[in-house]
All heavy atoms as a GROMACS GRO file, in nm:
protein
  616
    1MET      N    1   0.082  -0.120  -0.003
    1MET     CA    2   0.000  -0.001  -0.002
    1MET      C    3   0.098   0.127  -0.002
    1MET      O    4   0.182   0.128   0.076
    1MET     CB    5  -0.086  -0.007   0.127
    1MET     CG    6  -0.191   0.106   0.125
    1MET     SD    7  -0.331   0.052   0.222
    1MET     CE    8  -0.337   0.156   0.357
    2ALA      N    9   0.056   0.228  -0.084
    2ALA     CA   10   0.139   0.335  -0.102
    2ALA      C   11   0.112   0.434   0.017
    2ALA      O   12  -0.003   0.454   0.068
    2ALA     CB   13   0.116   0.402  -0.229
    3GLU      N   14   0.210   0.502   0.067
    3GLU     CA   15   0.186   0.608   0.174
    3GLU      C   16   0.158   0.741   0.105
    3GLU      O   17   0.213   0.773  -0.004
    3GLU     CB   18   0.320   0.615   0.257
    3GLU     CG   19   0.353   0.503   0.335
    3GLU     CD   20   0.462   0.522   0.436
    3GLU    OE1   21   0.497   0.636   0.460
    3GLU    OE2   22   0.533   0.430   0.455
    4SER      N   23   0.074   0.808   0.178
    4SER     CA   24   0.036   0.944   0.117
    4SER      C   25   0.106   1.066   0.207
    4SER      O   26   0.113   1.037   0.326
    4SER     CB   27  -0.106   0.969   0.097
    4SER     OG   28  -0.173   0.959   0.225
    5THR      N   29   0.129   1.173   0.148
    5THR     CA   30   0.174   1.281   0.236
    5THR      C   31   0.080   1.393   0.210
    5THR      O   32   0.039   1.412   0.098
    5THR     CB   33   0.308   1.313   0.210
    5THR    OG1   34   0.338   1.348   0.068
    5THR    CG2   35   0.420   1.207   0.231
    6THR      N   36   0.064   1.470   0.309
    6THR     CA   37  -0.025   1.593   0.294
    6THR      C   38   0.061   1.709   0.316
    6THR      O   39   0.145   1.722   0.403
    6THR     CB   40  -0.127   1.605   0.398
    6THR    OG1   41  -0.209   1.472   0.394
    6THR    CG2   42  -0.224   1.716   0.391
    7GLN      N   43   0.058   1.797   0.215
    7GLN     CA   44   0.136   1.923   0.219
    7GLN      C   45   0.050   2.032   0.284
    7GLN      O   46  -0.064   2.054   0.237
    7GLN     CB   47   0.188   1.968   0.080
    7GLN     CG   48   0.280   1.871   0.020
    7GLN     CD   49   0.333   1.917  -0.114
    7GLN    OE1   50   0.289   2.005  -0.177
    7GLN    NE2   51   0.445   1.845  -0.160
    8GLN      N   52   0.107   2.109   0.379
    8GLN     CA   53   0.041   2.219   0.428
    8GLN      C   54   0.051   2.333   0.343
    8GLN      O   55   0.154   2.375   0.304
    8GLN     CB   56   0.096   2.240   0.577
    8GLN     CG   57   0.011   2.351   0.640
    8GLN     CD   58   0.072   2.361   0.787
    8GLN    OE1   59   0.158   2.307   0.830
    8GLN    NE2   60  -0.008   2.449   0.862
    9ARG      N   61  -0.058   2.408   0.312
    9ARG     CA   62  -0.062   2.520   0.223
    9ARG      C   63  -0.090   2.644   0.311
    9ARG      O   64  -0.168   2.627   0.402
    9ARG     CB   65  -0.172   2.507   0.120
    9ARG     CG   66  -0.136   2.395   0.032
    9ARG     CD   67  -0.239   2.382  -0.078
    9ARG     NE   68  -0.220   2.253  -0.154
    9ARG     CZ   69  -0.302   2.206  -0.237
    9ARG    NH1   70  -0.413   2.267  -0.263
    9ARG    NH2   71  -0.268   2.094  -0.303
   10PRO      N   72  -0.043   2.765   0.265
   10PRO     CA   73  -0.063   2.883   0.344
   10PRO      C   74  -0.224   2.911   0.330
   10PRO      O   75  -0.280   2.876   0.234
   10PRO     CB   76   0.006   2.989   0.270
   10PRO     CG   77   0.104   2.923   0.190
   10PRO     CD   78   0.060   2.780   0.155
   11LEU      N   79  -0.276   2.966   0.438
   11LEU     CA   80  -0.411   3.012   0.429
   11LEU      C   81  -0.445   3.125   0.332
   11LEU      O   82  -0.354   3.205   0.315
   11LEU     CB   83  -0.458   3.058   0.569
   11LEU     CG   84  -0.448   2.972   0.689
   11LEU    CD1   85  -0.477   3.035   0.824
   11LEU    CD2   86  -0.534   2.847   0.659
   12THR      N   87  -0.545   3.108   0.266
   12THR     CA   88  -0.588   3.211   0.169
   12THR      C   89  -0.614   3.333   0.229
   12THR      O   90  -0.673   3.352   0.332
   12THR     CB   91  -0.726   3.161   0.087
   12THR    OG1   92  -0.702   3.042   0.019
   12THR    CG2   93  -0.760   3.262  -0.010
   13GLY      N   94  -0.552   3.450   0.181
   13GLY     CA   95  -0.562   3.570   0.237
   13GLY      C   96  -0.476   3.602   0.347
   13GLY      O   97  -0.485   3.705   0.415
   14TRP      N   98  -0.383   3.511   0.388
   14TRP     CA   99  -0.295   3.536   0.498
   14TRP      C  100  -0.182   3.629   0.457
   14TRP      O  101  -0.096   3.579   0.375
   14TRP     CB  102  -0.225   3.388   0.532
   14TRP     CG  103  -0.142   3.397   0.657
   14TRP    CD1  104  -0.008   3.396   0.649
   14TRP    CD2  105  -0.180   3.407   0.782
   14TRP    NE1  106   0.046   3.407   0.781
   14TRP    CE2  107  -0.059   3.411   0.864
   14TRP    CE3  108  -0.290   3.396   0.862
   14TRP    CZ2  109  -0.060   3.413   0.999
   14TRP    CZ3  110  -0.290   3.403   1.001
   14TRP    CH2  111  -0.172   3.408   1.062
   15ASP      N  112  -0.184   3.741   0.508
   15ASP     CA  113  -0.088   3.842   0.468
   15ASP      C  114   0.006   3.892   0.580
   15ASP      O  115   0.056   3.994   0.569
   15ASP     CB  116  -0.166   3.959   0.407
   15ASP     CG  117  -0.257   4.020   0.513
   15ASP    OD1  118  -0.286   3.963   0.613
   15ASP    OD2  119  -0.314   4.125   0.479
   16LYS      N  120   0.025   3.800   0.674
   16LYS     CA  121   0.107   3.843   0.789
   16LYS      C  122   0.244   3.764   0.769
   16LYS      O  123   0.256   3.660   0.716
   16LYS     CB  124   0.048   3.779   0.921
   16LYS     CG  125  -0.083   3.859   0.953
   16LYS     CD  126  -0.147   3.798   1.068
   16LYS     CE  127  -0.287   3.852   1.081
   16LYS     NZ  128  -0.372   3.769   1.159
   17PRO      N  129   0.354   3.844   0.791
   17PRO     CA  130   0.486   3.789   0.770
   17PRO      C  131   0.523   3.686   0.884
   17PRO      O  132   0.459   3.693   0.990
   17PRO     CB  133   0.571   3.912   0.780
   17PRO     CG  134   0.499   4.010   0.875
   17PRO     CD  135   0.358   3.975   0.842
   18GLU      N  136   0.622   3.609   0.859
   18GLU     CA  137   0.681   3.529   0.960
   18GLU      C  138   0.765   3.612   1.050
   18GLU      O  139   0.865   3.671   1.008
   18GLU     CB  140   0.769   3.418   0.897
   18GLU     CG  141   0.698   3.308   0.822
   18GLU     CD  142   0.612   3.218   0.905
   18GLU    OE1  143   0.661   3.189   1.023
   18GLU    OE2  144   0.500   3.184   0.867
   19LEU      N  145   0.723   3.641   1.169
   19LEU     CA  146   0.781   3.731   1.266
   19LEU      C  147   0.891   3.659   1.348
   19LEU      O  148   0.866   3.539   1.390
   19LEU     CB  149   0.690   3.792   1.358
   19LEU     CG  150   0.579   3.892   1.292
   19LEU    CD1  151   0.478   3.930   1.399
   19LEU    CD2  152   0.640   3.998   1.220
   20ASP      N  153   1.004   3.716   1.366
   20ASP     CA  154   1.106   3.658   1.457
   20ASP      C  155   1.070   3.716   1.594
   20ASP      O  156   1.092   3.824   1.638
   20ASP     CB  157   1.240   3.714   1.424
   20ASP     CG  158   1.350   3.660   1.511
   20ASP    OD1  159   1.323   3.580   1.596
   20ASP    OD2  160   1.465   3.705   1.500
   21LEU      N  161   1.023   3.610   1.678
   21LEU     CA  162   0.968   3.648   1.817
   21LEU      C  163   1.082   3.612   1.923
   21LEU      O  164   1.055   3.631   2.034
   21LEU     CB  165   0.838   3.573   1.856
   21LEU     CG  166   0.725   3.597   1.755
   21LEU    CD1  167   0.606   3.515   1.788
   21LEU    CD2  168   0.685   3.750   1.755
   22SER      N  169   1.196   3.572   1.871
   22SER     CA  170   1.296   3.533   1.955
   22SER      C  171   1.350   3.640   2.057
   22SER      O  172   1.400   3.613   2.169
   22SER     CB  173   1.420   3.458   1.890
   22SER     OG  174   1.480   3.562   1.793
   23HIS      N  175   1.346   3.762   2.016
   23HIS     CA  176   1.390   3.876   2.090
   23HIS      C  177   1.280   3.964   2.141
   23HIS      O  178   1.291   4.074   2.189
   23HIS     CB  179   1.495   3.954   2.026
   23HIS     CG  180   1.618   3.889   1.991
   23HIS    ND1  181   1.704   3.837   2.079
   23HIS    CD2  182   1.656   3.839   1.860
   23HIS    CE1  183   1.797   3.768   2.015
   23HIS    NE2  184   1.771   3.767   1.883
   24ALA      N  185   1.144   3.915   2.125
   24ALA     CA  186   1.034   3.990   2.166
   24ALA      C  187   1.042   4.022   2.314
   24ALA      O  188   1.084   3.931   2.392
   24ALA     CB  189   0.909   3.921   2.134
   25GLN      N  190   0.987   4.124   2.361
   25GLN     CA  191   0.981   4.164   2.505
   25GLN      C  192   0.826   4.131   2.542
   25GLN      O  193   0.742   4.215   2.521
   25GLN     CB  194   0.996   4.306   2.534
   25GLN     CG  195   1.161   4.343   2.499
   25GLN     CD  196   1.190   4.488   2.534
   25GLN    OE1  197   1.111   4.554   2.587
   25GLN    NE2  198   1.310   4.522   2.486
   26TRP      N  199   0.806   4.015   2.606
   26TRP     CA  200   0.684   3.968   2.632
   26TRP      C  201   0.632   4.029   2.767
   26TRP      O  202   0.713   4.044   2.855
   26TRP     CB  203   0.680   3.812   2.651
   26TRP     CG  204   0.709   3.752   2.518
   26TRP    CD1  205   0.834   3.705   2.468
   26TRP    CD2  206   0.618   3.711   2.424
   26TRP    NE1  207   0.808   3.651   2.344
   26TRP    CE2  208   0.684   3.654   2.313
   26TRP    CE3  209   0.483   3.739   2.413
   26TRP    CZ2  210   0.614   3.607   2.205
   26TRP    CZ3  211   0.408   3.696   2.286
   26TRP    CH2  212   0.488   3.631   2.190
   27GLN      N  213   0.502   4.063   2.768
   27GLN     CA  214   0.434   4.134   2.884
   27GLN      C  215   0.322   4.059   2.926
   27GLN      O  216   0.254   3.998   2.839
   27GLN     CB  217   0.396   4.270   2.850
   27GLN     CG  218   0.501   4.357   2.793
   27GLN     CD  219   0.460   4.487   2.745
   27GLN    OE1  220   0.344   4.545   2.782
   27GLN    NE2  221   0.524   4.544   2.642
   28SER      N  222   0.287   4.048   3.048
   28SER     CA  223   0.172   3.977   3.090
   28SER      C  224   0.045   4.051   3.038
   28SER      O  225   0.040   4.176   3.047
   28SER     CB  226   0.160   3.980   3.248
   28SER     OG  227   0.044   3.926   3.288
   29GLY      N  228  -0.040   3.970   2.994
   29GLY     CA  229  -0.168   4.035   2.946
   29GLY      C  230  -0.264   4.064   3.045
   29GLY      O  231  -0.382   4.115   3.016
   30SER      N  232  -0.238   4.031   3.171
   30SER     CA  233  -0.345   4.045   3.276
   30SER      C  234  -0.275   4.081   3.410
   30SER      O  235  -0.316   4.023   3.517
   30SER     CB  236  -0.428   3.915   3.290
   30SER     OG  237  -0.345   3.813   3.324
   31ARG      N  238  -0.179   4.171   3.405
   31ARG     CA  239  -0.111   4.222   3.532
   31ARG      C  240  -0.058   4.095   3.600
   31ARG      O  241  -0.054   4.104   3.727
   31ARG     CB  242  -0.203   4.300   3.617
   31ARG     CG  243  -0.263   4.418   3.542
   31ARG     CD  244  -0.351   4.502   3.646
   31ARG     NE  245  -0.404   4.603   3.557
   31ARG     CZ  246  -0.544   4.629   3.552
   31ARG    NH1  247  -0.628   4.555   3.640
   31ARG    NH2  248  -0.590   4.723   3.491
   32GLY      N  249  -0.007   4.007   3.539
   32GLY     CA  250   0.061   3.891   3.594
   32GLY      C  251  -0.027   3.783   3.674
   32GLY      O  252   0.018   3.696   3.721
   33LEU      N  253  -0.165   3.798   3.641
   33LEU     CA  254  -0.250   3.707   3.704
   33LEU      C  255  -0.286   3.585   3.613
   33LEU      O  256  -0.350   3.494   3.656
   33LEU     CB  257  -0.379   3.776   3.740
   33LEU     CG  258  -0.354   3.894   3.846
   33LEU    CD1  259  -0.480   3.968   3.866
   33LEU    CD2  260  -0.302   3.843   3.972
   34GLY      N  261  -0.265   3.606   3.484
   34GLY     CA  262  -0.319   3.494   3.379
   34GLY      C  263  -0.203   3.435   3.317
   34GLY      O  264  -0.084   3.447   3.350
   35ASP      N  265  -0.244   3.360   3.212
   35ASP     CA  266  -0.157   3.267   3.136
   35ASP      C  267  -0.110   3.333   2.997
   35ASP      O  268  -0.048   3.270   2.918
   35ASP     CB  269  -0.208   3.127   3.114
   35ASP     CG  270  -0.226   3.052   3.235
   35ASP    OD1  271  -0.147   3.069   3.331
   35ASP    OD2  272  -0.321   2.974   3.256
   36VAL      N  273  -0.164   3.443   2.969
   36VAL     CA  274  -0.143   3.507   2.840
   36VAL      C  275  -0.037   3.620   2.848
   36VAL      O  276  -0.029   3.690   2.935
   36VAL     CB  277  -0.271   3.580   2.783
   36VAL    CG1  278  -0.247   3.654   2.656
   36VAL    CG2  279  -0.382   3.474   2.766
   37GLN      N  280   0.056   3.620   2.748
   37GLN     CA  281   0.156   3.722   2.730
   37GLN      C  282   0.138   3.775   2.595
   37GLN      O  283   0.113   3.706   2.501
   37GLN     CB  284   0.302   3.660   2.751
   37GLN     CG  285   0.340   3.605   2.880
   37GLN     CD  286   0.478   3.553   2.895
   37GLN    OE1  287   0.516   3.485   2.792
   37GLN    NE2  288   0.541   3.589   2.999
   38ILE      N  289   0.172   3.904   2.579
   38ILE     CA  290   0.173   3.983   2.458
   38ILE      C  291   0.303   4.047   2.437
   38ILE      O  292   0.370   4.083   2.524
   38ILE     CB  293   0.053   4.072   2.448
   38ILE    CG1  294   0.065   4.185   2.550
   38ILE    CG2  295  -0.080   4.004   2.450
   38ILE    CD1  296  -0.040   4.295   2.545
   39ALA      N  297   0.328   4.066   2.301
   39ALA     CA  298   0.447   4.134   2.256
   39ALA      C  299   0.410   4.224   2.136
   39ALA      O  300   0.322   4.181   2.052
   39ALA     CB  301   0.556   4.053   2.228
   40PHE      N  302   0.473   4.339   2.116
   40PHE     CA  303   0.456   4.417   1.999
   40PHE      C  304   0.578   4.400   1.913
   40PHE      O  305   0.689   4.439   1.951
   40PHE     CB  306   0.435   4.562   2.045
   40PHE     CG  307   0.309   4.576   2.137
   40PHE    CD1  308   0.328   4.572   2.272
   40PHE    CD2  309   0.187   4.586   2.084
   40PHE    CE1  310   0.220   4.580   2.349
   40PHE    CE2  311   0.074   4.598   2.167
   40PHE     CZ  312   0.085   4.598   2.307
   41VAL      N  313   0.556   4.349   1.785
   41VAL     CA  314   0.677   4.321   1.711
   41VAL      C  315   0.640   4.375   1.558
   41VAL      O  316   0.541   4.324   1.505
   41VAL     CB  317   0.707   4.175   1.705
   41VAL    CG1  318   0.820   4.144   1.620
   41VAL    CG2  319   0.739   4.117   1.855
   42GLU      N  320   0.717   4.455   1.511
   42GLU     CA  321   0.722   4.504   1.369
   42GLU      C  322   0.575   4.544   1.332
   42GLU      O  323   0.526   4.510   1.229
   42GLU     CB  324   0.763   4.391   1.286
   42GLU     CG  325   0.913   4.358   1.294
   42GLU     CD  326   0.960   4.245   1.208
   42GLU    OE1  327   0.908   4.230   1.101
   42GLU    OE2  328   1.054   4.170   1.252
   43GLY      N  329   0.500   4.610   1.417
   43GLY     CA  330   0.370   4.663   1.383
   43GLY      C  331   0.262   4.564   1.405
   43GLY      O  332   0.145   4.584   1.380
   44PHE      N  333   0.286   4.446   1.457
   44PHE     CA  334   0.194   4.340   1.478
   44PHE      C  335   0.186   4.316   1.638
   44PHE      O  336   0.275   4.354   1.715
   44PHE     CB  337   0.224   4.210   1.413
   44PHE     CG  338   0.215   4.224   1.264
   44PHE    CD1  339   0.321   4.264   1.188
   44PHE    CD2  340   0.094   4.198   1.203
   44PHE    CE1  341   0.308   4.271   1.047
   44PHE    CE2  342   0.079   4.204   1.067
   44PHE     CZ  343   0.193   4.246   0.988
   45ILE      N  344   0.082   4.243   1.689
   45ILE     CA  345   0.069   4.214   1.826
   45ILE      C  346   0.071   4.057   1.828
   45ILE      O  347   0.000   3.985   1.760
   45ILE     CB  348  -0.051   4.263   1.885
   45ILE    CG1  349  -0.058   4.414   1.881
   45ILE    CG2  350  -0.070   4.210   2.033
   45ILE    CD1  351  -0.128   4.471   1.770
   46ALA      N  352   0.166   3.996   1.904
   46ALA     CA  353   0.167   3.849   1.926
   46ALA      C  354   0.118   3.812   2.059
   46ALA      O  355   0.138   3.892   2.156
   46ALA     CB  356   0.322   3.815   1.900
   47MET      N  357   0.061   3.699   2.069
   47MET     CA  358  -0.010   3.667   2.202
   47MET      C  359   0.033   3.520   2.206
   47MET      O  360   0.020   3.438   2.110
   47MET     CB  361  -0.159   3.679   2.194
   47MET     CG  362  -0.216   3.635   2.337
   47MET     SD  363  -0.397   3.686   2.339
   47MET     CE  364  -0.467   3.567   2.226
   48ARG      N  365   0.088   3.478   2.333
   48ARG     CA  366   0.121   3.333   2.357
   48ARG      C  367   0.078   3.288   2.487
   48ARG      O  368   0.046   3.378   2.577
   48ARG     CB  369   0.265   3.316   2.328
   48ARG     CG  370   0.354   3.373   2.452
   48ARG     CD  371   0.500   3.356   2.429
   48ARG     NE  372   0.572   3.408   2.540
   48ARG     CZ  373   0.706   3.405   2.557
   48ARG    NH1  374   0.778   3.350   2.459
   48ARG    NH2  375   0.771   3.450   2.651
   49ASN      N  376   0.074   3.171   2.517
   49ASN     CA  377   0.042   3.100   2.649
   49ASN      C  378   0.182   3.105   2.722
   49ASN      O  379   0.285   3.045   2.688
   49ASN     CB  380   0.011   2.962   2.629
   49ASN     CG  381  -0.026   2.882   2.749
   49ASN    OD1  382   0.028   2.920   2.861
   49ASN    ND2  383  -0.098   2.779   2.747
   50SER      N  384   0.184   3.178   2.840
   50SER     CA  385   0.303   3.192   2.911
   50SER      C  386   0.352   3.069   2.973
   50SER      O  387   0.474   3.043   3.002
   50SER     CB  388   0.292   3.295   3.024
   50SER     OG  389   0.187   3.264   3.112
   51GLY      N  390   0.250   2.969   3.003
   51GLY     CA  391   0.288   2.839   3.056
   51GLY      C  392   0.356   2.744   2.950
   51GLY      O  393   0.421   2.642   2.986
   52ARG      N  394   0.335   2.778   2.820
   52ARG     CA  395   0.397   2.695   2.720
   52ARG      C  396   0.453   2.794   2.612
   52ARG      O  397   0.401   2.799   2.494
   52ARG     CB  398   0.289   2.604   2.657
   52ARG     CG  399   0.242   2.505   2.759
   52ARG     CD  400   0.157   2.402   2.691
   52ARG     NE  401   0.238   2.334   2.585
   52ARG     CZ  402   0.194   2.237   2.521
   52ARG    NH1  403   0.077   2.189   2.536
   52ARG    NH2  404   0.278   2.183   2.423
   53PRO      N  405   0.550   2.875   2.636
   53PRO     CA  406   0.601   2.968   2.537
   53PRO      C  407   0.660   2.910   2.406
   53PRO      O  408   0.673   2.979   2.313
   53PRO     CB  409   0.713   3.035   2.619
   53PRO     CG  410   0.756   2.949   2.726
   53PRO     CD  411   0.632   2.864   2.764
   54GLU      N  412   0.689   2.779   2.412
   54GLU     CA  413   0.736   2.716   2.295
   54GLU      C  414   0.621   2.694   2.188
   54GLU      O  415   0.643   2.658   2.077
   54GLU     CB  416   0.809   2.587   2.321
   54GLU     CG  417   0.711   2.473   2.370
   54GLU     CD  418   0.679   2.486   2.518
   54GLU    OE1  419   0.729   2.579   2.584
   54GLU    OE2  420   0.603   2.396   2.560
   55SER      N  421   0.497   2.696   2.240
   55SER     CA  422   0.373   2.679   2.153
   55SER      C  423   0.368   2.784   2.050
   55SER      O  424   0.423   2.905   2.071
   55SER     CB  425   0.257   2.669   2.233
   55SER     OG  426   0.259   2.557   2.320
   56PRO      N  427   0.297   2.775   1.939
   56PRO     CA  428   0.278   2.880   1.843
   56PRO      C  429   0.214   2.993   1.904
   56PRO      O  430   0.121   2.980   1.993
   56PRO     CB  431   0.202   2.811   1.730
   56PRO     CG  432   0.222   2.666   1.751
   56PRO     CD  433   0.237   2.651   1.894
   57SER      N  434   0.242   3.111   1.858
   57SER     CA  435   0.198   3.229   1.894
   57SER      C  436   0.081   3.275   1.801
   57SER      O  437   0.093   3.254   1.684
   57SER     CB  438   0.292   3.357   1.914
   57SER     OG  439   0.391   3.321   2.000
   58LEU      N  440  -0.026   3.349   1.852
   58LEU     CA  441  -0.124   3.416   1.762
   58LEU      C  442  -0.068   3.544   1.719
   58LEU      O  443  -0.010   3.615   1.802
   58LEU     CB  444  -0.258   3.424   1.829
   58LEU     CG  445  -0.323   3.290   1.884
   58LEU    CD1  446  -0.443   3.330   1.961
   58LEU    CD2  447  -0.361   3.221   1.758
   59ILE      N  448  -0.095   3.578   1.594
   59ILE     CA  449  -0.040   3.707   1.552
   59ILE      C  450  -0.159   3.786   1.497
   59ILE      O  451  -0.243   3.741   1.434
   59ILE     CB  452   0.057   3.693   1.431
   59ILE    CG1  453   0.175   3.603   1.459
   59ILE    CG2  454   0.108   3.824   1.381
   59ILE    CD1  455   0.266   3.644   1.579
   60PHE      N  456  -0.160   3.914   1.547
   60PHE     CA  457  -0.289   3.999   1.513
   60PHE      C  458  -0.229   4.133   1.444
   60PHE      O  459  -0.129   4.174   1.482
   60PHE     CB  460  -0.353   4.043   1.647
   60PHE     CG  461  -0.417   3.938   1.728
   60PHE    CD1  462  -0.348   3.867   1.823
   60PHE    CD2  463  -0.560   3.914   1.710
   60PHE    CE1  464  -0.410   3.775   1.895
   60PHE    CE2  465  -0.613   3.807   1.776
   60PHE     CZ  466  -0.544   3.756   1.880
   61THR      N  467  -0.302   4.174   1.351
   61THR     CA  468  -0.288   4.320   1.302
   61THR      C  469  -0.338   4.405   1.414
   61THR      O  470  -0.422   4.367   1.504
   61THR     CB  471  -0.349   4.344   1.174
   61THR    OG1  472  -0.501   4.337   1.188
   61THR    CG2  473  -0.318   4.245   1.058
   62PRO      N  474  -0.311   4.533   1.397
   62PRO     CA  475  -0.365   4.635   1.510
   62PRO      C  476  -0.525   4.629   1.499
   62PRO      O  477  -0.586   4.638   1.602
   62PRO     CB  478  -0.303   4.772   1.465
   62PRO     CG  479  -0.170   4.732   1.402
   62PRO     CD  480  -0.200   4.604   1.328
   63ALA      N  481  -0.584   4.620   1.383
   63ALA     CA  482  -0.722   4.618   1.362
   63ALA      C  483  -0.785   4.483   1.423
   63ALA      O  484  -0.886   4.490   1.490
   63ALA     CB  485  -0.766   4.639   1.221
   64GLU      N  486  -0.712   4.374   1.403
   64GLU     CA  487  -0.769   4.256   1.448
   64GLU      C  488  -0.760   4.251   1.615
   64GLU      O  489  -0.844   4.203   1.679
   64GLU     CB  490  -0.679   4.134   1.399
   64GLU     CG  491  -0.711   4.103   1.257
   64GLU     CD  492  -0.614   4.017   1.197
   64GLU    OE1  493  -0.497   3.992   1.251
   64GLU    OE2  494  -0.644   3.936   1.100
   65TRP      N  495  -0.643   4.311   1.668
   65TRP     CA  496  -0.622   4.317   1.809
   65TRP      C  497  -0.731   4.408   1.869
   65TRP      O  498  -0.794   4.368   1.965
   65TRP     CB  499  -0.485   4.378   1.834
   65TRP     CG  500  -0.461   4.379   1.987
   65TRP    CD1  501  -0.453   4.487   2.058
   65TRP    CD2  502  -0.433   4.272   2.081
   65TRP    NE1  503  -0.427   4.456   2.189
   65TRP    CE2  504  -0.418   4.315   2.205
   65TRP    CE3  505  -0.443   4.132   2.053
   65TRP    CZ2  506  -0.395   4.237   2.312
   65TRP    CZ3  507  -0.406   4.044   2.168
   65TRP    CH2  508  -0.385   4.110   2.298
   66GLY      N  509  -0.765   4.517   1.808
   66GLY     CA  510  -0.873   4.598   1.858
   66GLY      C  511  -0.997   4.533   1.858
   66GLY      O  512  -1.067   4.547   1.963
   67ALA      N  513  -1.036   4.457   1.766
   67ALA     CA  514  -1.151   4.392   1.757
   67ALA      C  515  -1.159   4.276   1.872
   67ALA      O  516  -1.263   4.250   1.942
   67ALA     CB  517  -1.179   4.315   1.621
   68PHE      N  518  -1.045   4.204   1.882
   68PHE     CA  519  -1.038   4.104   1.986
   68PHE      C  520  -1.054   4.161   2.125
   68PHE      O  521  -1.133   4.108   2.206
   68PHE     CB  522  -0.902   4.030   1.978
   68PHE     CG  523  -0.880   3.929   2.077
   68PHE    CD1  524  -0.926   3.808   2.072
   68PHE    CD2  525  -0.797   3.969   2.190
   68PHE    CE1  526  -0.907   3.711   2.171
   68PHE    CE2  527  -0.773   3.860   2.280
   68PHE     CZ  528  -0.829   3.740   2.282
   69VAL      N  529  -0.985   4.270   2.157
   69VAL     CA  530  -0.994   4.331   2.282
   69VAL      C  531  -1.141   4.381   2.315
   69VAL      O  532  -1.191   4.358   2.422
   69VAL     CB  533  -0.895   4.441   2.303
   69VAL    CG1  534  -0.911   4.519   2.436
   69VAL    CG2  535  -0.750   4.371   2.309
   70SER      N  536  -1.194   4.447   2.210
   70SER     CA  537  -1.326   4.494   2.222
   70SER      C  538  -1.425   4.382   2.253
   70SER      O  539  -1.515   4.396   2.342
   70SER     CB  540  -1.369   4.575   2.100
   70SER     OG  541  -1.502   4.614   2.099
   71GLY      N  542  -1.416   4.277   2.181
   71GLY     CA  543  -1.496   4.158   2.208
   71GLY      C  544  -1.480   4.098   2.341
   71GLY      O  545  -1.581   4.066   2.412
   72ALA      N  546  -1.350   4.087   2.390
   72ALA     CA  547  -1.324   4.042   2.518
   72ALA      C  548  -1.388   4.128   2.631
   72ALA      O  549  -1.443   4.070   2.724
   72ALA     CB  550  -1.177   4.029   2.542
   73ARG      N  551  -1.382   4.262   2.609
   73ARG     CA  552  -1.440   4.357   2.706
   73ARG      C  553  -1.590   4.333   2.720
   73ARG      O  554  -1.659   4.353   2.818
   73ARG     CB  555  -1.408   4.487   2.673
   73ARG     CG  556  -1.263   4.537   2.716
   73ARG     CD  557  -1.229   4.671   2.683
   73ARG     NE  558  -1.087   4.701   2.704
   73ARG     CZ  559  -1.015   4.789   2.642
   73ARG    NH1  560  -1.059   4.848   2.539
   73ARG    NH2  561  -0.895   4.800   2.674
   74GLU      N  562  -1.651   4.305   2.598
   74GLU     CA  563  -1.793   4.272   2.604
   74GLU      C  564  -1.842   4.133   2.644
   74GLU      O  565  -1.960   4.103   2.642
   74GLU     CB  566  -1.841   4.313   2.455
   74GLU     CG  567  -1.834   4.457   2.422
   74GLU     CD  568  -1.870   4.489   2.269
   74GLU    OE1  569  -1.919   4.393   2.201
   74GLU    OE2  570  -1.846   4.592   2.226
   75GLY      N  571  -1.739   4.050   2.675
   75GLY     CA  572  -1.775   3.927   2.724
   75GLY      C  573  -1.779   3.808   2.624
   75GLY      O  574  -1.815   3.705   2.636
   76ASP      N  575  -1.735   3.851   2.498
   76ASP     CA  576  -1.739   3.749   2.389
   76ASP      C  577  -1.626   3.635   2.406
   76ASP      O  578  -1.644   3.548   2.327
   76ASP     CB  579  -1.724   3.820   2.255
   76ASP     CG  580  -1.835   3.900   2.216
   76ASP    OD1  581  -1.944   3.886   2.268
   76ASP    OD2  582  -1.826   3.999   2.122
   77PHE      N  583  -1.518   3.667   2.480
   77PHE     CA  584  -1.420   3.575   2.492
   77PHE      C  585  -1.404   3.553   2.650
   77PHE      O  586  -1.401   3.647   2.728
   77PHE     CB  587  -1.284   3.625   2.438
   77PHE     CG  588  -1.297   3.665   2.292
   77PHE    CD1  589  -1.319   3.790   2.258
   77PHE    CD2  590  -1.278   3.574   2.198
   77PHE    CE1  591  -1.329   3.834   2.126
   77PHE    CE2  592  -1.292   3.601   2.067
   77PHE     CZ  593  -1.320   3.737   2.028
   78ASP      N  594  -1.361   3.424   2.684
   78ASP     CA  595  -1.321   3.397   2.820
   78ASP      C  596  -1.168   3.382   2.829
   78ASP      O  597  -1.107   3.290   2.770
   78ASP     CB  598  -1.385   3.258   2.856
   78ASP     CG  599  -1.344   3.222   3.005
   78ASP    OD1  600  -1.287   3.299   3.069
   78ASP    OD2  601  -1.395   3.114   3.046
   79LEU      N  602  -1.112   3.485   2.891
   79LEU     CA  603  -0.965   3.494   2.893
   79LEU      C  604  -0.900   3.427   3.018
   79LEU      O  605  -0.788   3.447   3.038
   79LEU     CB  606  -0.921   3.637   2.872
   79LEU     CG  607  -0.957   3.717   2.750
   79LEU    CD1  608  -0.916   3.854   2.751
   79LEU    CD2  609  -0.898   3.637   2.621
   80THR      N  610  -0.999   3.362   3.094
   80THR     CA  611  -0.932   3.302   3.224
   80THR      C  612  -0.885   3.173   3.188
   80THR      O  613  -0.903   3.095   3.092
   80THR     CB  614  -1.039   3.301   3.326
   80THR    OG1  615  -1.155   3.218   3.277
   80THR    CG2  616  -1.084   3.442   3.363
   0.00000   0.00000   0.00000
């Protein structure tokens, strides 16, 4: 039986660069009380799990970040 391989393709419309986060200055997203850290890198906002910093980070444009924070304030997201 032949083995098959699946190639991962970039998401359609994905216009964010591969950011080098190795020197990012990570800050607590909740005054040190939660598990989320954020960093501002090259005009983008990166968010990661502070308990697993090796895991992939989420990358937001400023507009996406604004929408995310606005939604969180309105209770659309559970950040705990």
